[in-house]
C-alpha positions in Angstrom: 41.4 -5.2 18.0 41.5 -5.6 21.8 38.3 -7.7 21.6 39.8 -10.0 19.0 43.0 -10.6 21.1 41.2 -10.9 24.5 37.5 -11.4 24.3 35.7 -10.1 27.3 38.6 -7.8 28.4 37.5 -4.3 29.3 40.2 -1.7 29.4 40.1 0.9 32.1 38.3 4.1 31.2 39.7 7.5 31.7 37.6 7.8 34.8 39.4 4.6 36.1 42.7 6.2 35.5 41.8 9.5 36.9 40.1 8.1 40.0 40.6 4.7 41.4 43.8 3.8 39.8 45.4 7.2 40.4 44.4 7.2 44.1 45.9 3.7 44.5 49.2 4.8 43.0 49.3 8.1 45.0 48.7 6.2 48.2 51.6 3.7 47.5 53.9 6.5 46.4 53.2 8.5 49.6 53.9 5.5 51.9 57.1 4.6 49.9 58.2 8.4 50.2 57.6 8.5 53.8 59.7 5.4 54.4 62.6 6.8 52.3 62.6 10.2 54.1 62.0 9.2 57.6 64.8 10.5 59.9 66.8 11.9 57.0 68.0 15.3 56.5 66.1 17.0 53.6 66.0 20.3 51.6 62.5 21.8 50.9 61.6 23.7 47.8 58.5 25.6 46.9 57.4 26.6 43.5 54.3 28.2 42.1 52.7 28.3 38.6 49.3 28.1 36.9 47.9 24.8 35.7 46.2 24.1 32.3 43.1 25.8 33.6 45.0 29.0 34.7 44.4 28.1 38.4 47.3 29.1 40.8 49.2 26.0 42.2 52.1 25.7 44.7 54.2 22.6 44.7 56.3 21.5 47.6 59.1 19.0 47.1 61.9 17.7 49.3 65.4 16.5 48.3 67.6 14.2 50.2 71.2 14.8 50.6 71.9 12.0 48.0 69.9 14.0 45.4 66.7 12.0 45.4 63.7 14.3 45.1 60.1 13.6 46.3 56.9 15.5 45.7 55.5 16.3 49.2 52.3 18.3 48.4 50.6 20.4 45.8 48.3 23.1 47.0 45.5 24.9 45.0 45.8 28.5 46.0 42.7 29.7 44.2 41.1 32.7 46.1 44.3 33.4 47.9 45.8 36.0 45.7 48.9 37.9 46.7 50.9 40.9 45.8 54.6 41.4 46.1 54.4 44.9 47.2 57.5 45.9 45.3 55.9 48.5 43.2 53.6 50.0 45.8 
């Protein structure tokens, strides 16, 4: 159907979305976030969970005093196991 509507058009592949396009959007968002957060008081939050592949991940986000929240970083913590020591 796409070929009938726009001959010669090649839609982006899943590799384009997961690679080149995702990298471009991530870079743009990080620059915009930095501008919005510069010289502003923020609150930092950490959260950990497992992704769809059951790999441990930690997410760092910051929230401005006006309530806007920004993703700061995500960390793959595979190989860095921990125990709480509560039941030792």
